[in-house]
C-alpha positions in Angstrom: 31.3 27.3 83.8 31.5 30.0 82.0 32.1 33.1 84.8 34.2 31.0 87.6 37.7 31.7 86.3 40.6 29.2 87.0 43.8 30.2 88.3 46.4 27.0 88.5 49.0 28.3 91.0 52.0 26.0 90.2 52.6 28.2 87.3 49.8 30.2 85.6 49.0 33.7 85.8 50.3 36.2 88.4 48.2 38.5 90.6 48.2 42.0 89.8 49.7 42.9 93.3 52.4 40.5 93.1 53.3 42.5 89.8 53.2 45.6 91.2 55.3 44.1 94.2 57.8 43.0 92.3 58.8 46.6 90.3 58.4 48.5 93.5 61.8 46.0 94.7 63.0 46.3 91.1 62.8 50.0 90.6 64.6 50.3 94.1 67.6 48.1 93.7 67.3 50.2 90.3 67.6 53.8 92.2 70.0 52.0 94.8 72.3 51.4 91.6 72.3 54.8 91.3 73.1 56.4 94.1 76.4 54.2 94.2 77.3 55.2 90.6 79.8 57.8 91.0 79.0 60.8 88.8 75.4 60.0 89.0 72.7 62.9 89.5 72.0 60.3 92.1 75.1 59.8 94.0 74.5 60.3 97.8 76.2 63.4 99.0 77.5 61.8 102.7 79.6 59.3 100.1 83.3 59.8 100.2 84.3 59.5 96.7 87.9 57.8 95.7 90.5 60.1 95.7 88.7 62.4 98.2 91.4 63.5 101.0 88.9 62.7 103.7 88.5 59.1 102.6 91.2 55.9 103.8 91.8 52.7 101.7 88.6 51.8 103.2 86.5 54.0 101.5 86.2 55.9 105.8 85.9 59.2 106.1 89.2 60.1 108.5 89.4 63.9 110.2 92.3 64.4 108.6 94.5 64.3 104.5 96.4 61.8 104.3 97.5 63.8 101.1 99.7 65.8 102.9 100.6 67.2 98.7 97.2 68.9 98.5 97.7 70.6 101.6 97.2 74.7 101.9 100.6 76.0 102.7 100.1 77.8 106.3 99.3 81.6 105.8 102.5 83.8 107.1 101.9 86.0 109.5 102.0 89.6 108.9 104.9 90.8 110.6 104.2 93.5 114.0 105.1 97.3 113.6 107.6 98.2 115.8 106.3 100.3 118.0 106.5 104.5 117.9 109.1 106.0 119.7 106.1 107.9 121.7 103.8 106.3 124.1 100.6 108.6 125.7 100.7 109.8 129.3 99.1 112.1 131.5 101.6 115.4 131.3 99.6 117.3 134.3 102.9 116.7 136.3 104.5 119.2 134.1 102.9 122.1 135.5 102.4 124.6 132.4 101.3 127.7 132.5 97.9 128.7 129.8 96.9 126.0 126.7 98.7 123.1 125.2 98.2 120.6 123.4 99.8 117.7 121.3 99.4 114.8 118.4 101.5 112.0 117.0 100.2 110.6 113.5 101.1 107.0 112.7 102.7 107.6 108.9 102.5 103.4 108.5 98.7 102.9 109.7 97.9 106.6 109.7 96.8 106.4 113.4 96.5 109.1 115.3 96.9 109.9 119.4 96.9 113.0 121.2 95.9 115.0 123.8 92.0 115.1 125.0 92.2 118.6 123.0 94.7 117.7 119.7 91.9 119.1 117.7 91.5 123.1 119.1 93.8 125.6 117.4 95.9 128.2 117.8 98.0 130.4 115.2 100.2 128.7 113.0 103.0 131.6 112.9 106.0 130.6 111.4 105.5 126.0 111.1 102.9 127.5 107.8 106.1 128.2 106.1 106.5 124.9 105.3 103.3 124.7 103.4 103.9 127.9 101.9 107.1 127.0 100.2 106.4 123.0 99.4 103.3 125.0 98.0 104.9 127.5 95.3 107.6 124.4 94.8 104.9 121.8 93.5 102.7 124.1 91.6 106.0 125.6 89.3 106.8 122.1 88.9 103.2 121.4 88.1 103.4 124.9 85.4 106.2 123.0 84.0 109.0 125.4 85.7 111.8 125.0 87.3 112.7 127.7 90.3 115.7 129.6 89.8 118.7 129.7 91.8 117.9 132.6 93.5 113.9 131.3 93.9 115.2 128.4 95.7 118.3 130.0 97.6 115.3 132.5 99.4 113.5 129.1 99.8 116.2 127.8 101.7 116.7 130.6 103.7 112.5 130.7 104.6 112.9 127.6 105.7 116.3 127.1 107.6 116.0 130.5 109.1 112.2 131.6 108.8 113.1 134.7 106.4 109.6 136.7 107.1 109.5 139.0 104.1 110.6 136.0 101.9 107.7 134.1 103.3 105.3 137.1 102.6 106.9 137.2 98.8 106.2 133.3 98.3 102.6 133.5 100.3 101.4 136.7 97.9 102.7 133.9 94.9 101.2 131.2 96.0 97.5 133.2 96.1 97.7 133.8 100.2 94.3 132.4 101.5 93.6 130.0 98.6 97.5 128.3 99.5 95.4 127.7 102.8 92.7 126.4 101.3 95.0 124.0 99.2 96.7 123.1 102.1 93.3 122.2 103.5 91.6 120.0 101.4 95.0 118.0 100.5 96.0 117.9 103.5 92.8 116.5 104.7 93.0 118.5 107.8 89.8 118.6 109.4 90.5 121.9 113.0 91.8 124.0 110.6 91.1 127.2 109.3 91.8 130.5 107.0 92.5 133.5 108.5 90.5 135.8 105.7 93.8 138.8 104.6 95.0 138.1 107.7 98.2 136.9 106.7 99.9 133.5 106.7 101.3 134.0 110.7 97.4 133.6 111.7 96.1 130.7 110.1 94.4 128.6 112.3 95.8 125.1 112.8 95.7 122.3 115.4 98.3 120.5 116.8 96.5 116.7 114.8 96.3 119.2 111.8 100.4 119.7 111.8 101.2 116.3 112.3 98.9 115.6 109.9 100.7 119.0 107.5 103.8 117.1 108.4 102.1 113.4 107.1 101.7 115.3 104.2 105.2 117.0 103.7 106.0 114.1 104.3 104.2 111.8 101.8 105.5 113.9 98.6 101.2 115.1 98.5 102.9 118.8 99.4 105.1 119.5 97.6 105.7 116.7 94.3 107.6 113.9 93.8 110.2 116.3 92.1 110.3 118.7 95.3 109.6 116.9 98.6 113.2 115.1 99.4 114.8 118.4 98.3 112.3 120.4 101.0 113.0 117.7 103.2 116.6 118.2 103.7 115.9 121.8 104.5 113.6 120.9 107.1 116.3 118.6 108.3 118.8 121.9 108.0 116.8 124.3 110.2 119.5 126.4 112.4 119.5 128.8 115.5 117.0 130.4 116.6 114.2 128.0 114.9 115.7 124.8 116.1 114.2 123.8 119.3 111.5 121.8 120.7 111.0 118.5 119.8 113.8 116.9 118.0 115.7 118.2 121.0 114.4 115.6 122.7 116.0 113.5 120.8 119.4 112.1 121.0 122.1 113.6 119.4 122.8 111.3 116.5 119.0 110.7 115.5 118.3 114.2 115.5 119.3 115.2 112.2 117.0 113.0 111.0 114.4 114.7 111.6 112.7 117.7 110.0 110.9 120.4 111.5 109.1 123.5 111.2 108.8 125.0 114.7 107.0 129.0 114.7 106.9 131.6 117.6 104.9 134.7 117.9 103.8 137.6 120.6 100.1 138.7 120.2 100.2 141.2 122.2 96.1 142.0 121.6 95.9 138.8 123.1 98.6 139.0 125.6 99.3 136.0 124.8 102.7 134.0 123.5 101.6 131.2 120.7 104.5 128.9 120.8 104.4 125.8 117.3 106.5 122.6 116.8 106.4 120.3 113.7 108.3 117.5 113.4 108.7 114.6 110.4 110.5 111.0 111.8 110.8 107.9 109.1 107.7 106.7 110.9 106.0 109.4 112.7 104.8 113.2 112.8 104.5 115.0 115.2 102.7 118.6 116.4 103.2 120.5 119.9 101.2 124.1 119.9 100.6 126.3 123.5 99.5 129.7 124.4 101.2 131.2 127.5 101.2 134.3 129.7 103.2 137.1 127.2 104.9 138.1 130.3 106.5 134.2 130.2 108.9 134.7 127.0 109.4 132.5 123.7 112.0 130.4 125.8 109.6 129.5 128.2 107.4 127.9 125.4 110.3 126.5 122.9 111.3 124.7 126.4 107.8 123.4 127.1 107.2 121.8 123.9 110.6 119.6 124.3 109.7 119.0 128.0 106.0 117.8 126.7 108.2 115.4 124.2 110.6 114.3 125.9 107.0 113.2 128.3 106.1 111.0 125.8 108.9 109.5 124.5 109.4 105.6 125.3 111.9 104.4 127.5 115.0 103.4 125.7 114.1 105.8 122.7 
């Protein structure tokens, strides 16, 4: 009868639901195949790849690589630095009269240790002469000039014997206050100040900045590449009354390798003695400064500078 369509269940027309079911199954199989196919955009990120160092022969992921040649070499440990010859310690048992301060700079790392007041300043006296000579030598080289033998002989007397007259001549030649401003800028000093129109002796420097100035000389910034070695050698040859303080605390065999420039002056207007020590070693620089009653004399401060250094030296140095 028209309108009553008969379906043969043994091989006749399939129902729409059956066709949809078959299509879903086929699509599922295709997607699974694509996830397992290496290189496919549908490849599973969890599946181990052939040749992957994390898989064994059966494709199981392992905790360690079986291909030793594929391992990155272990980084070499950084060599530890030899300790400096100084150790920060309490110096109250030294019973030093007046004001004193100290600082040590590690030339390898730039780290600074020192007394709590290492940023306080005092007048430099002759300690600043090392910078004045360095400034003169560097500026001469920058101008394409070579100092005459007579000028170098004068520089030697300024460093080794602390000649004041020649120091003043050099100071005038490098611009007086302008030279100290260059010191503060070039050597990255943080505490120090120019004493306007008061001369080189009254420049204000802290022990921390004294150590920085020493490092500035040692690295070649102060005197420049041509004259640094010459200047350091002259500072190792300081003699006479100016040879006191820091390097005297070291064994005799080590002293000749330590460059120094010290300062000492009486300040009657303040009733004070000002004693300053700067030293440059292979891996360190150091500054020690003292102010104390005038009646105690120079020798008191010179001796105390050495005693402070001795107290700070690492045992066995």
